[in-house]
C-alpha positions in Angstrom: -7.0 21.0 5.1 -6.8 19.6 8.4 -3.3 20.2 10.3 -1.5 17.3 12.5 1.4 18.0 14.5 3.8 15.4 14.8 7.8 15.5 17.1 10.8 14.3 14.6 14.0 13.1 16.3 17.1 15.3 15.4 17.8 12.4 13.0 14.2 12.4 10.9 14.4 16.5 10.8 18.1 16.1 9.7 16.9 13.5 6.9 13.5 15.6 5.9 15.5 19.0 5.2 18.1 17.2 3.4 15.6 14.6 1.4 13.3 18.4 0.8 16.6 20.1 -0.6 17.6 17.4 -2.8 14.0 17.2 -4.3 13.6 20.6 -4.4 10.2 20.6 -2.4 8.9 22.7 0.8 8.8 20.1 4.0 5.4 20.4 4.2 4.6 18.8 0.5 7.6 16.6 1.5 6.1 15.0 4.7 2.8 15.0 2.7 4.1 12.6 0.3 6.2 10.6 2.4 2.6 9.7 4.9 0.8 8.9 2.0 3.5 6.2 0.4 3.5 5.2 4.1 0.0 4.6 4.6 0.1 2.9 0.6 2.6 0.5 1.8 0.3 -0.6 5.6 -2.4 -0.9 3.0 -0.7 -3.4 1.0 0.6 -5.1 4.0 -2.9 -5.6 5.5 -3.7 -6.5 2.6 -1.6 -9.2 2.1 -1.7 -10.3 5.5 -5.4 -11.3 5.3 -4.9 -12.5 1.7 -2.2 -15.0 3.6 -4.2 -15.9 6.6 -6.8 -17.1 4.1 -9.2 -14.6 4.8 -9.8 -12.3 1.9 -9.5 -13.2 -1.7 -7.1 -11.8 -4.4 -9.9 -9.1 -5.6 -11.0 -8.3 -1.4 -7.1 -7.8 -1.2 -6.8 -5.6 -4.2 -9.5 -3.4 -3.4 -8.3 -2.9 0.6 -4.4 -2.3 -0.9 -6.0 0.5 -3.4 -4.1 -1.6 -6.5 -5.4 -3.7 -9.6 -5.7 -7.3 -8.9 -2.5 -7.6 -11.3 -0.4 -5.3 -8.8 -2.0 -7.5 -5.8 -0.6 -11.1 -7.8 2.6 -9.3 -8.1 2.8 -8.7 -4.9 1.9 -11.9 -4.0 4.0 -13.4 -6.2 6.9 -11.7 -4.7 6.3 -12.8 -1.4 5.8 -16.5 -2.5 2.8 -16.0 -0.9 0.7 -19.8 -2.0 -2.5 -18.8 -4.4 -5.4 -20.4 -2.4 -8.0 -19.5 -4.4 -11.6 -21.4 -5.5 -13.1 -21.6 -8.9 -15.3 -19.4 -7.4 -12.9 -16.8 -6.4 -11.0 -16.7 -9.7 -15.2 -16.0 -10.9 -15.8 -13.1 -9.1 -12.7 -11.6 -9.6 -12.8 -11.8 -13.3 -16.4 -10.6 -12.9 -15.1 -7.5 -10.7 -12.3 -6.9 -13.5 -14.5 -6.0 -16.1 -17.3 -4.2 -14.7 
């Protein structure tokens, strides 16, 4: 495993220590978990932005975000984004979901 160094603020360090204690985790394990969550969220955000700009289909957005098409549709709905899907998009997404 590679090592990545960060310099947390005092406030961030305190919050990490408090949360690690609450969760009964080592701080390094908690940091890895939080980074993973952050990466997942940023990928979802990126995929939703591409979808909102009509640059990718629902299926491609789901692939970028690393989620199912059903979950992506839920995220799209939560953000009240219009579904701009063509019949061809639906066909491709259905084929991808069933293969």
